[in-house]
ROSELUM-929111 format. One record per residue (C-alpha): x, y, z; residue number from 1. Coordinates in steps of 0.1 Angstrom, whole numbers, padded with zeros to 4 digits, always signed. Example, Ala and Ser with C-alpha at 12.3 -4.5 7.8 and 13.67 -1.06 7.14 Angstrom:
// ROSELUM-929111
x/y/z/num
+0123/-0045/+0078/1
+0137/-0011/+0071/2
This chain:
// ROSELUM-929111
x/y/z/num
+0126/+0004/+0077/1
+0137/+0037/+0102/2
+0096/+0043/+0106/3
+0085/+0006/+0108/4
+0107/+0008/+0140/5
+0095/+0044/+0148/6
+0054/+0034/+0148/7
+0067/-0004/+0168/8
+0071/-0030/+0140/9
+0093/-0046/+0122/10
+0093/-0073/+0087/11
+0097/-0107/+0081/12
+0097/-0120/+0049/13
+0084/-0159/+0032/14
+0095/-0179/+0013/15
+0105/-0210/-0009/16
+0136/-0203/-0010/17
+0166/-0224/+0010/18
+0183/-0206/+0038/19
+0211/-0205/+0018/20
+0196/-0186/-0015/21
+0181/-0170/+0008/22
+0212/-0159/+0032/23
+0225/-0152/-0004/24
+0201/-0129/-0015/25
+0201/-0108/+0016/26
+0239/-0107/+0021/27
+0234/-0093/-0023/28
+0207/-0062/-0014/29
+0215/-0059/+0025/30
+0182/-0068/+0032/31
+0186/-0063/+0073/32
+0153/-0081/+0084/33
+0147/-0115/+0084/34
+0141/-0140/+0059/35
+0122/-0177/+0064/36
+0125/-0203/+0043/37
+0095/-0229/+0044/38
+0108/-0256/+0024/39
+0078/-0273/+0006/40
+0057/-0243/+0005/41
+0039/-0253/+0036/42
+0035/-0225/+0055/43
+0025/-0209/+0021/44
-0007/-0237/+0013/45
-0016/-0231/+0055/46
-0024/-0203/+0043/47
-0043/-0193/+0017/48
-0015/-0178/-0006/49
+0000/-0204/-0029/50
+0000/-0191/-0066/51
-0019/-0211/-0085/52
-0016/-0196/-0120/53
+0020/-0215/-0117/54
+0017/-0254/-0123/55
+0032/-0284/-0102/56
+0052/-0287/-0137/57
+0071/-0259/-0128/58
+0101/-0271/-0112/59
+0116/-0236/-0111/60
+0083/-0224/-0104/61
+0058/-0236/-0079/62
+0060/-0231/-0046/63
+0055/-0191/-0047/64
+0036/-0168/-0030/65
+0012/-0141/-0041/66
+0034/-0116/-0033/67
+0018/-0096/-0004/68
+0017/-0086/+0027/69
-0001/-0102/+0065/70
-0002/-0068/+0088/71
-0003/-0088/+0124/72
-0012/-0075/+0162/73
+0009/-0081/+0191/74
-0005/-0114/+0197/75
+0006/-0127/+0160/76
-0040/-0119/+0149/77
-0036/-0111/+0114/78
-0052/-0074/+0112/79
-0046/-0069/+0079/80
-0037/-0081/+0042/81
-0031/-0069/+0017/82
-0019/-0090/-0018/83
-0013/-0088/-0052/84
-0019/-0109/-0084/85
+0013/-0104/-0104/86
+0046/-0113/-0088/87
+0059/-0084/-0105/88
+0038/-0060/-0081/89
+0048/-0043/-0052/90
+0031/-0024/-0026/91
+0059/-0004/-0013/92
+0057/-0001/+0030/93
+0046/+0033/+0026/94
+0017/+0025/+0001/95
-0003/+0005/+0032/96
+0011/+0024/+0052/97
-0013/+0057/+0046/98
-0039/+0026/+0040/99
-0045/+0018/+0073/100
-0049/+0051/+0081/101
-0009/+0055/+0100/102
+0014/+0085/+0092/103
+0037/+0087/+0070/104
+0065/+0108/+0072/105
+0072/+0126/+0047/106
+0074/+0160/+0022/107
+0039/+0173/+0015/108
+0025/+0202/+0006/109
-0007/+0227/+0018/110
-0036/+0247/+0006/111
-0060/+0261/+0023/112
-0087/+0282/+0019/113
-0123/+0297/+0040/114
-0133/+0265/+0033/115
-0115/+0238/+0029/116
-0072/+0221/+0039/117
-0058/+0203/+0014/118
-0031/+0181/+0022/119
-0011/+0159/-0011/120
+0015/+0140/-0006/121
+0029/+0108/-0029/122
+0042/+0082/+0000/123
+0070/+0073/-0020/124
+0100/+0093/-0038/125
+0112/+0068/-0058/126
+0097/+0036/-0068/127
+0104/+0016/-0096/128
+0085/-0005/-0131/129
+0057/-0029/-0106/130
+0056/-0005/-0070/131
+0025/+0003/-0063/132
+0022/+0034/-0042/133
+0001/+0057/-0032/134
-0010/+0094/-0041/135
-0026/+0109/-0008/136
-0056/+0134/-0007/137
-0062/+0148/+0031/138
-0092/+0169/+0031/139
-0104/+0188/+0063/140
-0134/+0211/+0065/141
-0136/+0243/+0082/142
-0141/+0245/+0118/143
-0186/+0251/+0107/144
-0179/+0231/+0073/145
-0202/+0204/+0070/146
-0202/+0177/+0045/147
-0234/+0150/+0035/148
-0231/+0124/+0013/149
-0241/+0119/-0025/150
-0282/+0127/-0033/151
-0282/+0151/-0006/152
-0305/+0178/-0023/153
-0303/+0215/-0016/154
-0267/+0217/-0012/155
-0244/+0230/-0031/156
-0218/+0202/-0047/157
-0184/+0217/-0056/158
-0157/+0189/-0075/159
-0122/+0175/-0073/160
-0103/+0170/-0105/161
-0065/+0159/-0114/162
-0044/+0167/-0144/163
-0010/+0163/-0152/164
+0011/+0179/-0181/165
+0037/+0151/-0191/166
+0049/+0144/-0224/167
+0043/+0097/-0209/168
+0010/+0092/-0187/169
+0021/+0068/-0158/170
-0004/+0043/-0157/171
-0030/+0051/-0128/172
-0057/+0022/-0115/173
-0088/+0039/-0106/174
-0105/+0041/-0065/175
-0138/+0055/-0073/176
-0136/+0074/-0041/177
-0176/+0090/-0034/178
-0187/+0117/-0048/179
-0180/+0148/-0025/180
-0203/+0177/-0008/181
-0195/+0203/+0015/182
-0215/+0229/+0028/183
-0206/+0259/+0050/184
-0246/+0262/+0067/185
C-alpha cells in the first residue's frame, strides 16, 4: 500500500459479498483499503467481468467476478485491465506496476559490459501458490550500440538464455519475447 501511495495511487476491491461479510473479512485479514459490496453483482455484470464459469444454479458462488484489476486515471477512466481466468490466480501489485512501466522498489541485480547494462529483479520477494509475479530484465545498450529488429542482415546477433539449478522447477509461462540483435557499428 505504501508503494501505491508513493505513486499517487489507491486501491479498492469489489465483491458480491454483503457488507457484514466484507467487514469481517477485512478485519480478520488486516485489509486497510475499501472493500465495496455489490449485491446481486450489478456492477460486476455492467463491467463485463461476471465469472461465466459459475452456473446460476450454484447459489454459493454465482455472482463472483473473474479475478482482476482495473487501472483508472484521475478522471475515473479505465486505462488498463489485468484479469485471470481462475479465482485462485492473482497478479501482484508489483507485477502490474512493472507491466505498466512504473518503477518497482525492490532489490535488483545489475550487470554491466562495454556493450550492455542489464538489471534484473523479481517484482515480489514473497509469493504464494496462484500468485502471478514478474521477473524483469531491463536491458540498456551502451552509447553507440544499436538494437535492430529480427531479420536484419549483416549484424552479429546476441542471445539471452536462462537456466536454473532448482531441484523442482517452478511453473513458468512463456512470454515469447522478440529476438534481440545488438550491433556496435
